[in-house]
C-alpha positions as CSV (number, residue, x, y, z in Angstrom):
1,M,42.8,-29.9,29.4
2,A,39.1,-30.7,29.7
3,V,36.4,-28.7,31.6
4,I,33.1,-30.1,32.8
5,W,30.3,-27.5,32.7
6,K,26.6,-28.1,32.9
7,G,26.8,-31.7,32.1
8,H,28.9,-31.4,29.0
9,I,32.6,-31.8,28.5
10,T,34.4,-29.4,26.3
11,K,38.0,-28.2,25.9
12,K,39.7,-24.9,26.6
13,S,40.4,-22.8,23.6
14,S,44.1,-23.6,23.7
15,D,43.2,-27.3,23.2
16,M,40.8,-27.1,20.4
17,K,40.1,-25.1,17.2
18,F,36.5,-24.1,18.0
19,T,35.5,-22.3,21.1
20,E,32.4,-20.6,22.7
21,T,33.1,-17.6,20.5
22,H,32.6,-19.8,17.4
23,T,29.3,-21.0,19.0
24,L,28.2,-17.4,19.1
25,Y,29.2,-16.9,15.4
26,A,27.3,-20.0,14.4
27,S,24.2,-18.8,16.4
28,Y,24.4,-15.4,14.6
29,L,24.5,-17.2,11.3
30,G,21.6,-19.3,12.5
31,Y,19.5,-16.1,13.0
32,I,20.6,-14.8,9.6
33,T,19.4,-18.0,8.1
34,Q,16.0,-17.6,9.9
35,A,15.8,-14.0,8.6
36,T,16.4,-15.3,5.1
37,I,13.7,-17.9,5.1
38,N,11.2,-15.6,6.8
39,N,11.8,-12.5,4.7
40,L,12.9,-13.7,1.2
41,P,9.5,-15.0,0.2
42,P,7.7,-11.7,1.0
43,L,10.0,-9.9,-1.4
44,L,8.7,-12.3,-4.0
45,F,5.0,-12.0,-3.3
46,V,4.5,-9.6,-6.2
47,S,6.3,-12.0,-8.5
48,F,4.1,-14.9,-7.3
49,H,1.1,-12.8,-7.9
50,D,2.1,-11.4,-11.3
51,Q,3.9,-14.5,-12.8
52,F,1.6,-17.3,-11.4
53,G,-1.6,-15.4,-10.8
54,I,-1.7,-16.3,-7.1
55,P,-4.3,-14.1,-5.4
56,L,-3.8,-12.1,-2.2
57,E,-5.8,-14.4,0.0
58,Q,-3.6,-17.4,-1.1
59,I,-0.5,-15.4,-0.4
60,S,-1.9,-14.7,3.1
61,L,-2.5,-18.5,3.4
62,L,1.2,-19.1,2.7
63,I,2.2,-16.7,5.5
64,T,-0.2,-18.4,7.9
65,M,0.9,-21.9,6.8
66,N,4.6,-20.9,7.5
67,F,3.9,-20.0,11.1
68,M,1.5,-22.8,11.7
69,I,4.2,-25.3,10.8
70,Q,6.6,-23.5,13.1
71,I,4.0,-23.8,15.8
72,I,3.9,-27.6,15.3
73,I,7.7,-27.7,15.5
74,D,7.5,-25.6,18.7
75,L,5.2,-28.2,20.3
76,F,7.5,-31.0,19.2
77,S,10.5,-29.3,20.7
78,I,8.9,-28.9,24.1
79,K,9.0,-32.6,24.6
80,Y,11.8,-33.9,22.3
81,A,14.5,-31.3,21.8
82,D,16.4,-32.1,24.9
83,R,16.1,-35.8,24.3
84,I,17.4,-35.6,20.8
85,G,20.1,-33.1,21.7
86,Y,20.8,-29.5,20.7
87,R,23.4,-30.5,18.1
88,R,21.3,-32.9,16.1
89,C,18.3,-30.6,16.2
90,V,20.1,-27.4,15.1
91,V,22.0,-29.3,12.3
92,A,18.7,-30.7,11.1
93,A,17.2,-27.2,11.2
94,H,19.8,-25.9,8.8
95,I,19.4,-28.8,6.5
96,F,15.7,-28.2,6.2
97,S,16.3,-24.4,5.7
98,A,18.8,-25.1,2.8
99,L,16.4,-27.6,1.2
100,G,13.5,-25.2,1.4
101,L,15.4,-22.4,-0.3
102,I,16.7,-24.7,-3.1
103,L,13.2,-26.1,-3.7
104,L,11.7,-22.6,-3.8
105,G,13.5,-22.0,-7.0
106,I,12.7,-25.4,-8.5
107,L,9.2,-26.7,-7.5
108,P,7.0,-23.8,-8.7
109,F,8.2,-24.5,-12.3
110,L,7.8,-28.3,-12.1
111,I,4.4,-28.7,-10.4
112,H,1.4,-26.4,-9.7
113,P,3.1,-23.1,-8.7
114,F,1.1,-22.6,-5.4
115,A,1.8,-26.2,-4.3
116,G,5.5,-25.9,-5.2
117,I,5.8,-22.6,-3.2
118,A,3.9,-24.1,-0.3
119,I,6.1,-27.2,-0.1
120,A,9.3,-25.1,-0.2
121,M,8.0,-22.7,2.4
122,A,6.9,-25.7,4.6
123,M,10.5,-27.0,4.5
124,N,11.7,-23.6,5.5
125,A,9.1,-23.4,8.3
126,V,10.4,-26.6,9.8
127,G,14.0,-25.2,9.8
128,G,12.9,-21.9,11.1
129,G,10.8,-23.4,13.9
130,M,13.7,-25.5,15.1
131,T,16.1,-22.5,14.9
132,E,13.8,-20.2,16.9
133,V,13.5,-22.8,19.7
134,L,17.2,-23.8,19.9
135,I,19.4,-20.8,19.1
136,S,18.3,-18.6,22.0
137,P,18.8,-21.3,24.7
138,I,22.2,-22.2,23.1
139,V,23.3,-18.6,23.6
140,E,21.6,-18.3,27.0
141,S,23.7,-21.4,28.1
142,L,27.0,-19.8,27.3
143,P,29.1,-18.3,30.2
144,G,28.5,-14.7,31.0
145,E,26.4,-12.4,33.2
146,Q,24.8,-10.0,30.8
147,K,22.2,-12.4,29.5
148,A,19.7,-9.7,28.4
149,A,22.4,-7.9,26.5
150,A,23.6,-11.2,24.8
151,M,20.0,-12.0,23.8
152,S,19.6,-8.5,22.3
153,I,22.8,-8.8,20.3
154,L,21.7,-12.3,19.1
155,H,18.3,-11.1,17.9
156,S,19.9,-8.1,16.3
157,F,21.5,-10.4,13.8
158,Y,18.0,-11.4,12.7
159,C,17.6,-7.7,11.7
160,W,21.0,-7.5,10.0
161,G,20.2,-10.7,8.1
162,H,16.8,-9.2,7.1
163,M,18.6,-6.1,5.8
164,A,21.1,-8.2,3.9
165,V,18.3,-10.1,2.3
166,V,16.5,-7.0,1.2
167,I,19.6,-5.1,0.0
168,L,21.4,-7.9,-1.8
169,S,18.2,-9.2,-3.3
170,A,17.5,-5.6,-4.6
171,V,20.9,-5.6,-6.2
172,Y,20.2,-9.0,-7.7
173,F,16.8,-7.8,-9.1
174,S,18.5,-4.7,-10.6
175,V,21.3,-6.6,-12.2
176,I,19.8,-9.9,-13.1
177,G,16.1,-8.9,-13.3
178,T,13.0,-9.7,-11.2
179,E,11.8,-12.2,-13.8
180,Q,14.9,-14.3,-12.9
181,W,14.0,-14.5,-9.2
182,R,14.1,-18.3,-9.2
183,Y,18.0,-18.4,-8.9
184,L,18.1,-16.0,-6.0
185,P,17.1,-18.7,-3.3
186,F,20.0,-20.9,-4.5
187,L,22.5,-18.1,-3.6
188,W,20.9,-17.6,-0.1
189,A,21.0,-21.4,0.5
190,I,24.8,-21.1,0.8
191,I,24.5,-19.7,4.4
192,P,22.5,-22.6,5.9
193,I,24.7,-25.1,4.0
194,F,27.8,-23.7,5.6
195,N,26.2,-23.4,9.0
196,T,25.1,-27.0,8.9
197,W,28.8,-27.9,8.9
198,F,29.7,-25.2,11.4
199,F,27.3,-26.5,14.0
200,T,28.8,-29.9,13.9
201,R,32.1,-28.4,15.1
202,V,31.3,-25.8,17.8
203,P,30.9,-26.6,21.5
204,L,27.3,-26.7,22.8
205,Y,26.0,-26.8,26.4
206,V,22.9,-27.7,28.3
207,L,20.9,-24.7,29.5
208,V,19.5,-26.4,32.6
209,E,20.2,-29.9,33.9
210,E,17.1,-32.2,33.8
211,S,17.0,-32.5,37.6
212,E,16.9,-28.7,38.0
213,K,14.2,-27.8,35.5
214,V,10.9,-26.4,36.5
215,P,8.3,-29.0,35.5
216,L,5.9,-28.0,32.8
217,K,3.0,-28.7,35.1
218,K,4.4,-26.1,37.5
219,L,4.8,-23.6,34.7
220,F,1.3,-24.2,33.5
221,S,-0.1,-23.6,37.0
222,S,1.6,-20.2,37.2
223,K,-0.5,-17.1,36.4
224,I,2.6,-15.1,35.5
225,F,3.7,-17.7,32.9
226,W,0.4,-17.3,31.0
227,I,0.6,-13.5,31.2
228,L,4.1,-13.8,29.6
229,M,2.6,-16.1,26.9
230,F,-0.1,-13.5,26.3
231,I,2.5,-10.8,25.9
232,M,4.6,-13.0,23.5
233,L,1.5,-13.7,21.4
234,F,0.9,-10.0,20.7
235,A,4.7,-9.3,20.4
236,G,4.9,-11.7,17.5
237,A,1.8,-10.3,15.9
238,S,3.0,-6.7,16.3
239,E,6.3,-7.5,14.6
240,Q,5.1,-9.6,11.6
241,A,1.9,-7.7,10.8
242,M,4.1,-4.9,9.6
243,G,7.2,-6.8,8.7
244,Q,5.6,-9.3,6.4
245,W,3.6,-6.7,4.4
246,S,5.9,-3.7,4.3
247,S,7.3,-4.6,0.9
248,Y,3.9,-5.3,-0.7
249,F,2.5,-2.2,1.0
250,A,5.3,0.0,-0.3
251,E,5.3,-1.4,-3.9
252,K,1.6,-1.8,-4.6
253,G,0.0,0.6,-2.1
254,L,2.3,3.6,-2.3
255,G,3.2,3.1,-6.0
256,V,7.0,3.1,-5.7
257,S,9.3,0.9,-7.6
258,K,10.2,-2.6,-6.2
259,T,13.8,-1.6,-5.4
260,L,12.8,1.7,-3.7
261,G,9.9,0.0,-2.0
262,D,12.1,-2.8,-0.6
263,L,14.7,-0.3,0.6
264,L,12.3,2.1,2.2
265,G,9.9,-0.5,3.5
266,P,11.3,-3.8,4.8
267,C,15.0,-2.6,4.8
268,A,14.3,0.5,6.9
269,F,12.1,-1.7,9.1
270,A,14.9,-4.2,9.7
271,L,17.5,-1.4,10.2
272,T,15.6,0.3,12.9
273,M,14.7,-3.0,14.5
274,G,18.4,-3.9,14.7
275,L,19.3,-0.4,16.1
276,S,16.7,-0.9,18.9
277,R,18.2,-4.3,19.9
278,S,21.7,-3.0,19.7
279,F,20.8,0.1,21.8
280,Y,19.3,-2.0,24.5
281,A,22.3,-4.3,24.5
282,K,24.5,-1.3,25.4
283,K,22.1,0.2,27.9
284,S,20.7,-3.0,29.4
285,S,22.5,-2.5,32.8
286,R,20.6,0.9,33.2
287,I,17.2,0.2,31.7
288,K,14.8,-2.4,33.1
289,I,13.6,-4.7,30.3
290,Q,10.0,-4.4,31.5
291,H,10.1,-0.6,31.2
292,Y,11.7,-0.8,27.7
293,I,9.0,-3.3,26.5
294,L,6.3,-0.8,27.8
295,F,7.9,2.1,25.9
296,S,8.3,0.0,22.8
297,A,4.7,-1.1,22.7
298,A,3.4,2.4,23.1
299,L,5.7,3.6,20.3
300,S,4.5,0.8,18.1
301,V,0.9,1.9,18.5
302,F,1.9,5.3,17.4
303,A,3.9,3.9,14.4
304,Y,0.9,1.9,13.1
305,L,-1.4,4.9,13.4
306,L,1.1,7.1,11.6
307,T,1.4,4.5,8.8
308,V,-2.3,4.4,8.3
309,F,-3.3,8.0,8.7
310,A,-0.3,9.9,7.2
311,P,-1.5,12.1,4.3
312,Y,1.8,11.5,2.4
313,P,3.5,8.3,1.3
314,I,6.8,9.3,2.7
315,L,5.2,9.7,6.2
316,S,3.6,6.2,5.8
317,L,7.0,4.8,5.1
318,A,8.4,6.6,8.1
319,G,5.7,4.9,10.1
320,C,7.0,1.5,8.9
321,A,10.5,2.4,9.9
322,I,9.4,3.6,13.4
323,C,7.5,0.4,13.8
324,G,10.7,-1.5,13.2
325,Y,12.4,0.2,16.1
326,S,9.4,-0.1,18.3
327,V,8.8,-3.8,17.9
328,G,12.6,-4.6,18.0
329,M,12.8,-5.4,21.6
330,L,9.4,-7.0,22.1
331,W,10.3,-10.6,21.2
332,P,13.8,-10.8,22.8
333,G,12.6,-8.6,25.6
334,V,9.9,-11.1,26.6
335,Y,12.5,-13.9,26.3
336,S,14.8,-12.1,28.7
337,L,12.0,-11.2,31.1
338,S,10.8,-14.8,31.1
339,S,14.3,-16.2,31.7
340,Q,14.7,-13.8,34.7
341,T,11.4,-14.9,36.1
342,Y,11.9,-18.7,35.5
343,P,15.8,-19.1,35.5
344,T,15.4,-22.9,35.5
345,G,12.7,-23.1,32.8
346,G,15.0,-24.7,30.3
347,T,14.4,-25.4,26.6
348,A,10.7,-26.0,27.3
349,L,10.2,-22.4,28.4
350,F,11.8,-21.1,25.2
351,A,9.8,-23.5,23.2
352,M,6.5,-22.4,24.8
353,L,7.4,-18.7,24.2
354,A,8.3,-19.5,20.6
355,L,5.0,-21.3,20.3
356,S,3.0,-18.3,21.5
357,G,5.1,-15.9,19.4
358,D,4.7,-17.9,16.3
359,I,0.9,-18.1,16.8
360,G,1.0,-14.3,17.0
361,C,3.2,-14.0,13.9
362,G,1.0,-16.2,11.8
363,A,-2.3,-14.8,13.0
364,G,-1.1,-11.2,12.9
365,A,0.4,-11.2,9.4
366,G,-2.5,-13.4,8.1
367,M,-5.2,-11.1,9.5
368,V,-3.7,-8.1,7.8
369,G,-4.1,-9.8,4.5
370,I,-7.6,-11.0,5.2
371,I,-8.8,-7.6,6.5
372,A,-7.2,-5.9,3.5
373,N,-8.9,-8.3,1.1
374,A,-12.3,-7.8,2.8
375,A,-11.8,-4.0,2.6
376,Q,-11.9,-4.1,-1.2
377,N,-15.7,-4.5,-0.9
378,G,-16.5,-3.2,2.5
379,F,-15.6,-1.0,5.5
380,S,-16.9,2.1,3.6
381,R,-17.1,4.2,6.7
382,L,-13.6,3.3,7.8
383,R,-12.3,4.0,4.3
384,A,-13.6,7.5,4.5
385,L,-11.3,8.2,7.5
386,I,-8.2,7.1,5.7
387,P,-6.3,9.3,3.1
388,S,-7.4,8.3,-0.4
389,G,-5.2,6.2,-2.6
390,T,-4.7,2.6,-3.8
391,E,-3.3,1.7,-0.4
392,A,-6.6,2.2,1.5
393,E,-7.3,-1.6,1.8
394,M,-3.9,-2.4,3.1
395,K,-4.0,0.6,5.5
396,I,-7.3,-0.8,6.9
397,G,-5.5,-4.1,7.5
398,L,-2.6,-2.3,9.3
399,L,-5.1,-0.2,11.3
400,F,-6.5,-3.5,12.7
401,A,-2.9,-4.5,13.5
402,A,-2.5,-1.6,15.9
403,L,-4.5,-3.7,18.3
404,F,-1.5,-6.0,18.7
405,P,0.9,-3.7,20.4
406,T,-2.0,-2.5,22.5
407,G,-2.3,-6.1,23.7
408,V,1.4,-5.9,24.7
409,L,0.7,-2.8,26.7
410,L,-2.2,-4.4,28.5
411,G,-0.2,-7.5,29.2
412,I,2.7,-5.6,30.8
413,F,0.3,-3.7,33.1
414,I,-1.3,-7.0,34.1
415,L,2.1,-8.6,34.6
416,K,3.2,-5.7,36.9
417,H,0.1,-6.1,39.0
418,A,0.5,-9.9,39.2
419,S,4.2,-9.7,40.0
420,E,3.5,-7.8,43.1
421,K,1.6,-10.8,44.5
422,N,4.0,-13.5,43.4
423,T,7.6,-14.5,43.9
424,K,10.0,-15.9,41.4
425,V,9.8,-19.6,40.5
426,H,13.2,-21.3,41.0
């Protein structure tokens, strides 16, 4: 028996092997894939530096390049994702992700190392950009009332994927050796390869019919829309400024081993981020998303300051972990808040939000590296305020990053004021 829903024909679970539940599973794997391509390279930054002599500013350039390409993909998706179709785009996203991981273990040893790493990360960025734009609306389009909770659970799988990358990679480094890192991306490529096939089988739906969508011109003329974009910009920067550098900060700045640094830095960051998203998924019916974003942003400012000014390394690492919890609901929270405000925004709304968030991710993580590099020969007065140690330069970069969650706080207050004067766009 066939059912027509939102312009697509699918079959009931009794008539077919794959159902909406499998669509959820594929989406979860999609976010695990994105977690892999975003967080595996940072675990290798020290190896890139030590083995190939790639300086800190060029590593910062790789981070910025990754998110700049994702921004281009976001712009492409605004106009063409619906025309091409969700299935073709999401399958292509996983193909690019798999190729990028495979090439990461090959190209640096065949051509100039920096160029090889850049090409591989560029492939990953294409896959990651398409995944970010498509997976959220795919889940949003599935039947169900608790949309904010579903979005929180979905994004929590990014965190669990991040944790898996850190823990399993740490096991690999301990057993095989850090010097054999080139084979690790091959193993992680198995997930997007499998999910490429999986997404050719599961049912997919249209989020909003073409005739019902809010025109982009109407979105662009809305003050609230631009406030949401502003908040998303600083949400992305708040998350990745700490997330991208936590491994390097722990290993080089705090002087701990790579395994311990990865477990106490990015792994703890991902764990607390996932807990934050899981907590909200359970309590979403009783907590307004706007209030939770406000709380999260305030806690994030505290976490950054604790990381910077803590007199002991263990307290700085605790700041990294608290930051993971505090930024956990910023990105999915803004998605949910925007979807509630513009329920017929469609894929273009998610693409615009991803565009703003990716700009924030690239700028935030990149600026931390740039400021830290500049602090090696400057900021003498600021250095005097920070507890002494080899981590002083990186702490100055992270202190600058405390401005990002402050921007989220400011945006929420502006949004609250503006919302009192506007009605929802339908």
